[in-house]
N, CA, C, O and CB atoms as a CASP TS submission, in Angstrom:
PFRMAT TS
TARGET T0000
AUTHOR 0000-0000-0000
METHOD Language model
MODEL 1
PARENT N/A
ATOM      1  N   MET     1      91.758  87.908 100.608  1.00  0.00           N
ATOM      2  CA  MET     1      92.406  87.385  99.430  1.00  0.00           C
ATOM      3  C   MET     1      93.614  86.585  99.897  1.00  0.00           C
ATOM      4  O   MET     1      94.472  87.126 100.595  1.00  0.00           O
ATOM      5  CB  MET     1      92.814  88.527  98.442  1.00  0.00           C
ATOM      6  N   PRO     2      93.698  85.323  99.534  1.00  0.00           N
ATOM      7  CA  PRO     2      94.858  84.531  99.941  1.00  0.00           C
ATOM      8  C   PRO     2      96.108  85.011  99.210  1.00  0.00           C
ATOM      9  O   PRO     2      96.026  85.483  98.076  1.00  0.00           O
ATOM     10  CB  PRO     2      94.616  83.030  99.666  1.00  0.00           C
ATOM     11  N   PRO     3      97.260  84.890  99.858  1.00  0.00           N
ATOM     12  CA  PRO     3      98.491  85.370  99.214  1.00  0.00           C
ATOM     13  C   PRO     3      98.875  84.560  97.983  1.00  0.00           C
ATOM     14  O   PRO     3      99.482  85.098  97.057  1.00  0.00           O
ATOM     15  CB  PRO     3      99.630  85.343 100.201  1.00  0.00           C
ATOM     16  N   GLU     4      98.537  83.291  97.958  1.00  0.00           N
ATOM     17  CA  GLU     4      98.833  82.446  96.796  1.00  0.00           C
ATOM     18  C   GLU     4      97.590  81.659  96.413  1.00  0.00           C
ATOM     19  O   GLU     4      96.712  81.404  97.237  1.00  0.00           O
ATOM     20  CB  GLU     4     100.017  81.483  97.091  1.00  0.00           C
ATOM     21  N   MET     5      97.538  81.285  95.150  1.00  0.00           N
ATOM     22  CA  MET     5      96.469  80.400  94.709  1.00  0.00           C
ATOM     23  C   MET     5      97.084  79.220  93.969  1.00  0.00           C
ATOM     24  O   MET     5      98.114  79.360  93.309  1.00  0.00           O
ATOM     25  CB  MET     5      95.450  81.155  93.806  1.00  0.00           C
ATOM     26  N   ASN     6      96.460  78.077  94.080  1.00  0.00           N
ATOM     27  CA  ASN     6      96.957  76.854  93.469  1.00  0.00           C
ATOM     28  C   ASN     6      96.290  76.690  92.111  1.00  0.00           C
ATOM     29  O   ASN     6      95.071  76.537  92.027  1.00  0.00           O
ATOM     30  CB  ASN     6      96.691  75.617  94.380  1.00  0.00           C
ATOM     31  N   LEU     7      97.087  76.722  91.052  1.00  0.00           N
ATOM     32  CA  LEU     7      96.578  76.566  89.701  1.00  0.00           C
ATOM     33  C   LEU     7      97.338  75.433  89.037  1.00  0.00           C
ATOM     34  O   LEU     7      98.495  75.597  88.649  1.00  0.00           O
ATOM     35  CB  LEU     7      96.709  77.885  88.887  1.00  0.00           C
ATOM     36  N   PHE     8      96.691  74.285  88.906  1.00  0.00           N
ATOM     37  CA  PHE     8      97.317  73.085  88.333  1.00  0.00           C
ATOM     38  C   PHE     8      98.603  72.719  89.064  1.00  0.00           C
ATOM     39  O   PHE     8      99.626  72.450  88.433  1.00  0.00           O
ATOM     40  CB  PHE     8      97.610  73.298  86.846  1.00  0.00           C
ATOM     41  N   SER     9      98.552  72.709  90.372  1.00  0.00           N
ATOM     42  CA  SER     9      99.667  72.364  91.265  1.00  0.00           C
ATOM     43  C   SER     9     100.826  73.354  91.195  1.00  0.00           C
ATOM     44  O   SER     9     101.959  73.012  91.532  1.00  0.00           O
ATOM     45  CB  SER     9     100.175  70.985  90.933  1.00  0.00           C
ATOM     46  N   VAL    10     100.545  74.569  90.762  1.00  0.00           N
ATOM     47  CA  VAL    10     101.556  75.629  90.737  1.00  0.00           C
ATOM     48  C   VAL    10     101.054  76.759  91.622  1.00  0.00           C
ATOM     49  O   VAL    10      99.946  77.262  91.435  1.00  0.00           O
ATOM     50  CB  VAL    10     101.839  76.135  89.268  1.00  0.00           C
ATOM     51  N   GLU    11     101.882  77.155  92.592  1.00  0.00           N
ATOM     52  CA  GLU    11     101.518  78.247  93.478  1.00  0.00           C
ATOM     53  C   GLU    11     101.798  79.582  92.786  1.00  0.00           C
ATOM     54  O   GLU    11     102.941  79.871  92.430  1.00  0.00           O
ATOM     55  CB  GLU    11     102.289  78.147  94.817  1.00  0.00           C
ATOM     56  N   LEU    12     100.763  80.387  92.597  1.00  0.00           N
ATOM     57  CA  LEU    12     100.885  81.697  91.964  1.00  0.00           C
ATOM     58  C   LEU    12     100.431  82.776  92.925  1.00  0.00           C
ATOM     59  O   LEU    12      99.489  82.562  93.689  1.00  0.00           O
ATOM     60  CB  LEU    12     100.068  81.758  90.662  1.00  0.00           C
ATOM     61  N   PRO    13     101.082  83.936  92.905  1.00  0.00           N
ATOM     62  CA  PRO    13     100.531  85.058  93.666  1.00  0.00           C
ATOM     63  C   PRO    13      99.142  85.400  93.129  1.00  0.00           C
ATOM     64  O   PRO    13      98.894  85.289  91.929  1.00  0.00           O
ATOM     65  CB  PRO    13     101.473  86.299  93.590  1.00  0.00           C
ATOM     66  N   THR    14      98.255  85.807  93.999  1.00  0.00           N
ATOM     67  CA  THR    14      96.875  86.063  93.608  1.00  0.00           C
ATOM     68  C   THR    14      96.769  87.195  92.588  1.00  0.00           C
ATOM     69  O   THR    14      95.848  87.195  91.770  1.00  0.00           O
ATOM     70  CB  THR    14      96.043  86.393  94.833  1.00  0.00           C
ATOM     71  N   LEU    15      97.674  88.140  92.619  1.00  0.00           N
ATOM     72  CA  LEU    15      97.575  89.283  91.720  1.00  0.00           C
ATOM     73  C   LEU    15      97.993  88.962  90.284  1.00  0.00           C
ATOM     74  O   LEU    15      97.760  89.781  89.395  1.00  0.00           O
ATOM     75  CB  LEU    15      98.417  90.406  92.247  1.00  0.00           C
ATOM     76  N   ILE    16      98.605  87.796  90.022  1.00  0.00           N
ATOM     77  CA  ILE    16      98.989  87.431  88.650  1.00  0.00           C
ATOM     78  C   ILE    16      97.753  87.190  87.773  1.00  0.00           C
ATOM     79  O   ILE    16      97.685  87.765  86.687  1.00  0.00           O
ATOM     80  CB  ILE    16      99.881  86.170  88.661  1.00  0.00           C
ATOM     81  N   PRO    17      96.774  86.373  88.184  1.00  0.00           N
ATOM     82  CA  PRO    17      95.572  86.240  87.344  1.00  0.00           C
ATOM     83  C   PRO    17      94.818  87.562  87.203  1.00  0.00           C
ATOM     84  O   PRO    17      94.209  87.837  86.168  1.00  0.00           O
ATOM     85  CB  PRO    17      94.639  85.181  87.926  1.00  0.00           C
ATOM     86  N   LEU    18      94.869  88.374  88.259  1.00  0.00           N
ATOM     87  CA  LEU    18      94.253  89.692  88.191  1.00  0.00           C
ATOM     88  C   LEU    18      94.930  90.551  87.130  1.00  0.00           C
ATOM     89  O   LEU    18      94.258  91.296  86.417  1.00  0.00           O
ATOM     90  CB  LEU    18      94.319  90.385  89.555  1.00  0.00           C
ATOM     91  N   LEU    19      96.246  90.453  87.020  1.00  0.00           N
ATOM     92  CA  LEU    19      96.990  91.191  86.009  1.00  0.00           C
ATOM     93  C   LEU    19      96.603  90.743  84.605  1.00  0.00           C
ATOM     94  O   LEU    19      96.475  91.577  83.709  1.00  0.00           O
ATOM     95  CB  LEU    19      98.490  91.016  86.222  1.00  0.00           C
ATOM     96  N   LEU    20      96.416  89.453  84.400  1.00  0.00           N
ATOM     97  CA  LEU    20      96.015  88.949  83.088  1.00  0.00           C
ATOM     98  C   LEU    20      94.608  89.413  82.721  1.00  0.00           C
ATOM     99  O   LEU    20      94.359  89.803  81.581  1.00  0.00           O
ATOM    100  CB  LEU    20      96.086  87.421  83.063  1.00  0.00           C
ATOM    101  N   LEU    21      93.699  89.371  83.672  1.00  0.00           N
ATOM    102  CA  LEU    21      92.342  89.837  83.435  1.00  0.00           C
ATOM    103  C   LEU    21      92.324  91.333  83.133  1.00  0.00           C
ATOM    104  O   LEU    21      91.638  91.775  82.212  1.00  0.00           O
ATOM    105  CB  LEU    21      91.456  89.530  84.641  1.00  0.00           C
ATOM    106  N   LEU    22      93.064  92.096  83.895  1.00  0.00           N
ATOM    107  CA  LEU    22      93.113  93.537  83.689  1.00  0.00           C
ATOM    108  C   LEU    22      93.767  93.892  82.359  1.00  0.00           C
ATOM    109  O   LEU    22      93.395  94.892  81.745  1.00  0.00           O
ATOM    110  CB  LEU    22      93.862  94.204  84.831  1.00  0.00           C
ATOM    111  N   SER    23      94.716  93.109  81.906  1.00  0.00           N
ATOM    112  CA  SER    23      95.347  93.377  80.610  1.00  0.00           C
ATOM    113  C   SER    23      94.328  93.296  79.478  1.00  0.00           C
ATOM    114  O   SER    23      94.349  94.116  78.560  1.00  0.00           O
ATOM    115  CB  SER    23      96.495  92.386  80.356  1.00  0.00           C
ATOM    116  N   VAL    24      93.442  92.312  79.543  1.00  0.00           N
ATOM    117  CA  VAL    24      92.387  92.195  78.528  1.00  0.00           C
ATOM    118  C   VAL    24      91.407  93.361  78.642  1.00  0.00           C
ATOM    119  O   VAL    24      91.017  93.950  77.633  1.00  0.00           O
ATOM    120  CB  VAL    24      91.637  90.848  78.673  1.00  0.00           C
ATOM    121  N   MET    25      91.012  93.692  79.866  1.00  0.00           N
ATOM    122  CA  MET    25      90.097  94.809  80.065  1.00  0.00           C
ATOM    123  C   MET    25      90.721  96.118  79.601  1.00  0.00           C
ATOM    124  O   MET    25      90.040  96.946  78.996  1.00  0.00           O
ATOM    125  CB  MET    25      89.693  94.912  81.533  1.00  0.00           C
ATOM    126  N   PHE    26      92.005  96.314  79.876  1.00  0.00           N
ATOM    127  CA  PHE    26      92.691  97.541  79.478  1.00  0.00           C
ATOM    128  C   PHE    26      92.809  97.624  77.958  1.00  0.00           C
ATOM    129  O   PHE    26      92.673  98.707  77.388  1.00  0.00           O
ATOM    130  CB  PHE    26      94.085  97.613  80.125  1.00  0.00           C
ATOM    131  N   TRP    27      93.058  96.506  77.303  1.00  0.00           N
ATOM    132  CA  TRP    27      93.163  96.507  75.844  1.00  0.00           C
ATOM    133  C   TRP    27      91.842  96.950  75.207  1.00  0.00           C
ATOM    134  O   TRP    27      91.838  97.709  74.238  1.00  0.00           O
ATOM    135  CB  TRP    27      93.559  95.106  75.331  1.00  0.00           C
ATOM    136  N   ILE    28      90.725  96.471  75.758  1.00  0.00           N
ATOM    137  CA  ILE    28      89.413  96.864  75.247  1.00  0.00           C
ATOM    138  C   ILE    28      89.158  98.348  75.502  1.00  0.00           C
ATOM    139  O   ILE    28      88.696  99.056  74.606  1.00  0.00           O
ATOM    140  CB  ILE    28      88.306  96.015  75.895  1.00  0.00           C
ATOM    141  N   LEU    29      89.452  98.827  76.709  1.00  0.00           N
ATOM    142  CA  LEU    29      89.259 100.232  77.044  1.00  0.00           C
ATOM    143  C   LEU    29      90.164 101.132  76.205  1.00  0.00           C
ATOM    144  O   LEU    29      89.736 102.195  75.757  1.00  0.00           O
ATOM    145  CB  LEU    29      89.523 100.462  78.530  1.00  0.00           C
ATOM    146  N   ASP    30      91.396 100.719  75.993  1.00  0.00           N
ATOM    147  CA  ASP    30      92.332 101.497  75.185  1.00  0.00           C
ATOM    148  C   ASP    30      91.864 101.587  73.738  1.00  0.00           C
ATOM    149  O   ASP    30      91.979 102.643  73.114  1.00  0.00           O
ATOM    150  CB  ASP    30      93.731 100.879  75.248  1.00  0.00           C
ATOM    151  N   SER    31      91.342 100.502  73.204  1.00  0.00           N
ATOM    152  CA  SER    31      90.804 100.520  71.844  1.00  0.00           C
ATOM    153  C   SER    31      89.609 101.458  71.735  1.00  0.00           C
ATOM    154  O   SER    31      89.464 102.178  70.747  1.00  0.00           O
ATOM    155  CB  SER    31      90.401  99.111  71.413  1.00  0.00           C
ATOM    156  N   LEU    32      88.762 101.447  72.747  1.00  0.00           N
ATOM    157  CA  LEU    32      87.603 102.328  72.754  1.00  0.00           C
ATOM    158  C   LEU    32      88.028 103.794  72.809  1.00  0.00           C
ATOM    159  O   LEU    32      87.485 104.624  72.080  1.00  0.00           O
ATOM    160  CB  LEU    32      86.693 101.998  73.937  1.00  0.00           C
ATOM    161  N   LEU    33      88.992 104.114  73.665  1.00  0.00           N
ATOM    162  CA  LEU    33      89.472 105.494  73.768  1.00  0.00           C
ATOM    163  C   LEU    33      90.153 105.946  72.484  1.00  0.00           C
ATOM    164  O   LEU    33      90.025 107.107  72.094  1.00  0.00           O
ATOM    165  CB  LEU    33      90.435 105.633  74.943  1.00  0.00           C
ATOM    166  N   ALA    34      90.869 105.055  71.829  1.00  0.00           N
ATOM    167  CA  ALA    34      91.521 105.398  70.563  1.00  0.00           C
ATOM    168  C   ALA    34      90.474 105.617  69.473  1.00  0.00           C
ATOM    169  O   ALA    34      90.608 106.529  68.657  1.00  0.00           O
ATOM    170  CB  ALA    34      92.514 104.288  70.141  1.00  0.00           C
ATOM    171  N   ARG    35      89.442 104.792  69.457  1.00  0.00           N
ATOM    172  CA  ARG    35      88.395 104.933  68.445  1.00  0.00           C
ATOM    173  C   ARG    35      87.613 106.235  68.631  1.00  0.00           C
ATOM    174  O   ARG    35      87.167 106.838  67.655  1.00  0.00           O
ATOM    175  CB  ARG    35      87.440 103.733  68.499  1.00  0.00           C
ATOM    176  N   LEU    36      87.447 106.667  69.881  1.00  0.00           N
ATOM    177  CA  LEU    36      86.739 107.912  70.161  1.00  0.00           C
ATOM    178  C   LEU    36      87.636 109.144  70.031  1.00  0.00           C
ATOM    179  O   LEU    36      87.191 110.260  70.297  1.00  0.00           O
ATOM    180  CB  LEU    36      86.148 107.860  71.549  1.00  0.00           C
ATOM    181  N   ASP    37      88.882 108.954  69.629  1.00  0.00           N
ATOM    182  CA  ASP    37      89.864 110.038  69.442  1.00  0.00           C
ATOM    183  C   ASP    37      90.156 110.822  70.723  1.00  0.00           C
ATOM    184  O   ASP    37      90.405 112.027  70.674  1.00  0.00           O
ATOM    185  CB  ASP    37      89.371 110.995  68.378  1.00  0.00           C
ATOM    186  N   VAL    38      90.125 110.144  71.852  1.00  0.00           N
ATOM    187  CA  VAL    38      90.408 110.807  73.122  1.00  0.00           C
ATOM    188  C   VAL    38      91.889 111.174  73.223  1.00  0.00           C
ATOM    189  O   VAL    38      92.240 112.175  73.847  1.00  0.00           O
ATOM    190  CB  VAL    38      90.001 109.906  74.299  1.00  0.00           C
ATOM    191  N   TYR    39      92.746 110.374  72.616  1.00  0.00           N
ATOM    192  CA  TYR    39      94.183 110.596  72.747  1.00  0.00           C
ATOM    193  C   TYR    39      94.673 111.834  72.012  1.00  0.00           C
ATOM    194  O   TYR    39      95.805 112.262  72.238  1.00  0.00           O
ATOM    195  CB  TYR    39      94.925 109.400  72.246  1.00  0.00           C
ATOM    196  N   THR    40      93.865 112.422  71.144  1.00  0.00           N
ATOM    197  CA  THR    40      94.267 113.676  70.501  1.00  0.00           C
ATOM    198  C   THR    40      94.189 114.850  71.473  1.00  0.00           C
ATOM    199  O   THR    40      94.826 115.879  71.247  1.00  0.00           O
ATOM    200  CB  THR    40      93.388 113.952  69.279  1.00  0.00           C
ATOM    201  N   TRP    41      93.418 114.710  72.547  1.00  0.00           N
ATOM    202  CA  TRP    41      93.274 115.761  73.541  1.00  0.00           C
ATOM    203  C   TRP    41      94.235 115.605  74.712  1.00  0.00           C
ATOM    204  O   TRP    41      94.265 116.454  75.603  1.00  0.00           O
ATOM    205  CB  TRP    41      91.866 115.788  74.048  1.00  0.00           C
ATOM    206  N   ILE    42      95.008 114.546  74.724  1.00  0.00           N
ATOM    207  CA  ILE    42      95.914 114.261  75.843  1.00  0.00           C
ATOM    208  C   ILE    42      97.336 114.600  75.429  1.00  0.00           C
ATOM    209  O   ILE    42      97.779 114.250  74.335  1.00  0.00           O
ATOM    210  CB  ILE    42      95.812 112.771  76.289  1.00  0.00           C
ATOM    211  N   TRP    43      98.050 115.290  76.326  1.00  0.00           N
ATOM    212  CA  TRP    43      99.385 115.772  76.012  1.00  0.00           C
ATOM    213  C   TRP    43     100.368 114.637  75.757  1.00  0.00           C
ATOM    214  O   TRP    43     101.134 114.692  74.795  1.00  0.00           O
ATOM    215  CB  TRP    43      99.891 116.640  77.130  1.00  0.00           C
ATOM    216  N   HIS    44     100.360 113.605  76.607  1.00  0.00           N
ATOM    217  CA  HIS    44     101.319 112.503  76.499  1.00  0.00           C
ATOM    218  C   HIS    44     100.549 111.184  76.573  1.00  0.00           C
ATOM    219  O   HIS    44     100.361 110.652  77.667  1.00  0.00           O
ATOM    220  CB  HIS    44     102.411 112.583  77.629  1.00  0.00           C
ATOM    221  N   PRO    45     100.100 110.646  75.443  1.00  0.00           N
ATOM    222  CA  PRO    45      99.231 109.459  75.464  1.00  0.00           C
ATOM    223  C   PRO    45      99.846 108.229  76.134  1.00  0.00           C
ATOM    224  O   PRO    45      99.149 107.498  76.838  1.00  0.00           O
ATOM    225  CB  PRO    45      98.852 109.102  74.065  1.00  0.00           C
ATOM    226  N   SER    46     101.132 107.995  75.924  1.00  0.00           N
ATOM    227  CA  SER    46     101.717 106.792  76.533  1.00  0.00           C
ATOM    228  C   SER    46     101.788 106.918  78.055  1.00  0.00           C
ATOM    229  O   SER    46     101.607 105.926  78.762  1.00  0.00           O
ATOM    230  CB  SER    46     103.123 106.534  75.964  1.00  0.00           C
ATOM    231  N   LEU    47     102.046 108.107  78.562  1.00  0.00           N
ATOM    232  CA  LEU    47     102.048 108.319  80.003  1.00  0.00           C
ATOM    233  C   LEU    47     100.630 108.182  80.563  1.00  0.00           C
ATOM    234  O   LEU    47     100.436 107.642  81.652  1.00  0.00           O
ATOM    235  CB  LEU    47     102.631 109.705  80.344  1.00  0.00           C
ATOM    236  N   PHE    48      99.654 108.669  79.819  1.00  0.00           N
ATOM    237  CA  PHE    48      98.260 108.513  80.226  1.00  0.00           C
ATOM    238  C   PHE    48      97.873 107.042  80.277  1.00  0.00           C
ATOM    239  O   PHE    48      97.194 106.610  81.209  1.00  0.00           O
ATOM    240  CB  PHE    48      97.333 109.271  79.271  1.00  0.00           C
ATOM    241  N   ARG    49      98.299 106.270  79.281  1.00  0.00           N
ATOM    242  CA  ARG    49      97.990 104.834  79.266  1.00  0.00           C
ATOM    243  C   ARG    49      98.603 104.122  80.462  1.00  0.00           C
ATOM    244  O   ARG    49      97.960 103.275  81.083  1.00  0.00           O
ATOM    245  CB  ARG    49      98.491 104.193  77.971  1.00  0.00           C
ATOM    246  N   LEU    50      99.849 104.464  80.787  1.00  0.00           N
ATOM    247  CA  LEU    50     100.502 103.854  81.945  1.00  0.00           C
ATOM    248  C   LEU    50      99.769 104.210  83.231  1.00  0.00           C
ATOM    249  O   LEU    50      99.522 103.345  84.071  1.00  0.00           O
ATOM    250  CB  LEU    50     101.966 104.298  82.033  1.00  0.00           C
ATOM    251  N   GLY    51      99.423 105.478  83.382  1.00  0.00           N
ATOM    252  CA  GLY    51      98.692 105.906  84.579  1.00  0.00           C
ATOM    253  C   GLY    51      97.327 105.254  84.690  1.00  0.00           C
ATOM    254  O   GLY    51      96.894 104.891  85.784  1.00  0.00           O
ATOM    255  N   LEU    52      96.652 105.106  83.566  1.00  0.00           N
ATOM    256  CA  LEU    52      95.342 104.459  83.559  1.00  0.00           C
ATOM    257  C   LEU    52      95.464 102.992  83.961  1.00  0.00           C
ATOM    258  O   LEU    52      94.656 102.492  84.744  1.00  0.00           O
ATOM    259  CB  LEU    52      94.689 104.577  82.171  1.00  0.00           C
ATOM    260  N   PHE    53      96.471 102.301  83.429  1.00  0.00           N
ATOM    261  CA  PHE    53      96.670 100.892  83.766  1.00  0.00           C
ATOM    262  C   PHE    53      96.981 100.719  85.252  1.00  0.00           C
ATOM    263  O   PHE    53      96.419  99.841  85.908  1.00  0.00           O
ATOM    264  CB  PHE    53      97.801 100.297  82.919  1.00  0.00           C
ATOM    265  N   ILE    54      97.872 101.553  85.782  1.00  0.00           N
ATOM    266  CA  ILE    54      98.233 101.454  87.200  1.00  0.00           C
ATOM    267  C   ILE    54      97.041 101.784  88.087  1.00  0.00           C
ATOM    268  O   ILE    54      96.831 101.133  89.111  1.00  0.00           O
ATOM    269  CB  ILE    54      99.405 102.391  87.526  1.00  0.00           C
ATOM    270  N   SER    55      96.263 102.785  87.705  1.00  0.00           N
ATOM    271  CA  SER    55      95.086 103.154  88.494  1.00  0.00           C
ATOM    272  C   SER    55      94.054 102.034  88.504  1.00  0.00           C
ATOM    273  O   SER    55      93.487 101.723  89.552  1.00  0.00           O
ATOM    274  CB  SER    55      94.460 104.438  87.947  1.00  0.00           C
ATOM    275  N   LEU    56      93.805 101.428  87.353  1.00  0.00           N
ATOM    276  CA  LEU    56      92.838 100.334  87.287  1.00  0.00           C
ATOM    277  C   LEU    56      93.313  99.113  88.079  1.00  0.00           C
ATOM    278  O   LEU    56      92.529  98.481  88.786  1.00  0.00           O
ATOM    279  CB  LEU    56      92.584  99.944  85.830  1.00  0.00           C
ATOM    280  N   TYR    57      94.601  98.789  87.956  1.00  0.00           N
ATOM    281  CA  TYR    57      95.156  97.637  88.678  1.00  0.00           C
ATOM    282  C   TYR    57      95.062  97.852  90.188  1.00  0.00           C
ATOM    283  O   TYR    57      94.703  96.935  90.928  1.00  0.00           O
ATOM    284  CB  TYR    57      96.626  97.394  88.264  1.00  0.00           C
ATOM    285  N   SER    58      95.381  99.049  90.638  1.00  0.00           N
ATOM    286  CA  SER    58      95.296  99.360  92.066  1.00  0.00           C
ATOM    287  C   SER    58      93.854  99.347  92.554  1.00  0.00           C
ATOM    288  O   SER    58      93.563  98.824  93.630  1.00  0.00           O
ATOM    289  CB  SER    58      95.929 100.720  92.352  1.00  0.00           C
ATOM    290  N   ALA    59      92.953  99.922  91.764  1.00  0.00           N
ATOM    291  CA  ALA    59      91.547  99.976  92.174  1.00  0.00           C
ATOM    292  C   ALA    59      90.947  98.578  92.286  1.00  0.00           C
ATOM    293  O   ALA    59      90.221  98.291  93.237  1.00  0.00           O
ATOM    294  CB  ALA    59      90.735 100.815  91.182  1.00  0.00           C
ATOM    295  N   ILE    60      91.240  97.717  91.335  1.00  0.00           N
ATOM    296  CA  ILE    60      90.685  96.353  91.392  1.00  0.00           C
ATOM    297  C   ILE    60      91.307  95.576  92.551  1.00  0.00           C
ATOM    298  O   ILE    60      90.613  94.820  93.231  1.00  0.00           O
ATOM    299  CB  ILE    60      90.928  95.604  90.053  1.00  0.00           C
ATOM    300  N   GLY    61      92.607  95.753  92.780  1.00  0.00           N
ATOM    301  CA  GLY    61      93.246  95.082  93.920  1.00  0.00           C
ATOM    302  C   GLY    61      92.674  95.534  95.248  1.00  0.00           C
ATOM    303  O   GLY    61      92.427  94.714  96.132  1.00  0.00           O
ATOM    304  N   LEU    62      92.458  96.847  95.395  1.00  0.00           N
ATOM    305  CA  LEU    62      91.870  97.356  96.639  1.00  0.00           C
ATOM    306  C   LEU    62      90.411  96.927  96.796  1.00  0.00           C
ATOM    307  O   LEU    62      89.950  96.681  97.910  1.00  0.00           O
ATOM    308  CB  LEU    62      91.966  98.880  96.682  1.00  0.00           C
ATOM    309  N   TRP    63      89.688  96.837  95.679  1.00  0.00           N
ATOM    310  CA  TRP    63      88.302  96.383  95.743  1.00  0.00           C
ATOM    311  C   TRP    63      88.242  94.933  96.224  1.00  0.00           C
ATOM    312  O   TRP    63      87.375  94.585  97.025  1.00  0.00           O
ATOM    313  CB  TRP    63      87.621  96.523  94.364  1.00  0.00           C
ATOM    314  N   ILE    64      89.154  94.087  95.744  1.00  0.00           N
ATOM    315  CA  ILE    64      89.179  92.692  96.181  1.00  0.00           C
ATOM    316  C   ILE    64      89.548  92.599  97.654  1.00  0.00           C
ATOM    317  O   ILE    64      88.952  91.817  98.395  1.00  0.00           O
ATOM    318  CB  ILE    64      90.167  91.878  95.335  1.00  0.00           C
ATOM    319  N   LEU    65      90.521  93.386  98.081  1.00  0.00           N
ATOM    320  CA  LEU    65      90.881  93.391  99.500  1.00  0.00           C
ATOM    321  C   LEU    65      89.714  93.847 100.369  1.00  0.00           C
ATOM    322  O   LEU    65      89.443  93.245 101.408  1.00  0.00           O
ATOM    323  CB  LEU    65      92.092  94.295  99.738  1.00  0.00           C
ATOM    324  N   HIS    66      89.031  94.893  99.957  1.00  0.00           N
ATOM    325  CA  HIS    66      87.918  95.410 100.729  1.00  0.00           C
ATOM    326  C   HIS    66      86.762  94.412 100.773  1.00  0.00           C
ATOM    327  O   HIS    66      86.118  94.242 101.808  1.00  0.00           O
ATOM    328  CB  HIS    66      87.448  96.735 100.149  1.00  0.00           C
ATOM    329  N   ARG    67      86.503  93.748  99.630  1.00  0.00           N
ATOM    330  CA  ARG    67      85.433  92.763  99.554  1.00  0.00           C
ATOM    331  C   ARG    67      85.667  91.587 100.475  1.00  0.00           C
ATOM    332  O   ARG    67      84.720  91.019 101.019  1.00  0.00           O
ATOM    333  CB  ARG    67      85.279  92.276  98.145  1.00  0.00           C
ATOM    334  N   ASN    68      86.939  91.215 100.655  1.00  0.00           N
ATOM    335  CA  ASN    68      87.273  90.092 101.520  1.00  0.00           C
ATOM    336  C   ASN    68      87.462  90.504 102.971  1.00  0.00           C
ATOM    337  O   ASN    68      87.781  89.667 103.815  1.00  0.00           O
ATOM    338  CB  ASN    68      88.519  89.419 101.023  1.00  0.00           C
ATOM    339  N   GLY    69      87.268  91.780 103.271  1.00  0.00           N
ATOM    340  CA  GLY    69      87.347  92.250 104.651  1.00  0.00           C
ATOM    341  C   GLY    69      88.741  92.475 105.163  1.00  0.00           C
ATOM    342  O   GLY    69      88.927  92.611 106.372  1.00  0.00           O
ATOM    343  N   VAL    70      89.754  92.522 104.276  1.00  0.00           N
ATOM    344  CA  VAL    70      91.121  92.734 104.725  1.00  0.00           C
ATOM    345  C   VAL    70      91.367  94.208 104.996  1.00  0.00           C
ATOM    346  O   VAL    70      91.999  94.558 105.993  1.00  0.00           O
ATOM    347  CB  VAL    70      92.118  92.209 103.690  1.00  0.00           C
ATOM    348  N   ALA    71      90.876  95.077 104.119  1.00  0.00           N
ATOM    349  CA  ALA    71      91.040  96.523 104.298  1.00  0.00           C
ATOM    350  C   ALA    71      89.702  97.111 104.715  1.00  0.00           C
ATOM    351  O   ALA    71      88.642  96.669 104.271  1.00  0.00           O
ATOM    352  CB  ALA    71      91.566  97.205 102.989  1.00  0.00           C
ATOM    353  N   SER    72      89.774  98.115 105.576  1.00  0.00           N
ATOM    354  CA  SER    72      88.502  98.712 106.031  1.00  0.00           C
ATOM    355  C   SER    72      88.337 100.108 105.531  1.00  0.00           C
ATOM    356  O   SER    72      87.328 100.752 105.819  1.00  0.00           O
ATOM    357  CB  SER    72      88.413  98.710 107.537  1.00  0.00           C
TER
END
């Protein structure tokens, strides 16, 4: 994964577009969990949401690194 990507002549860190994509994915997953009433079984829903977002962001970042052969 290159450290920066060129988007319309603007250098952006590679993880910024990943963050935008994950935000949409997280919004859909959060809506699904709320519709299924999962948050009634969780002690602290906002802390769970934060942990879920961080876990997903880290997992996708590590998957991209592994796919590109940077991490073994």
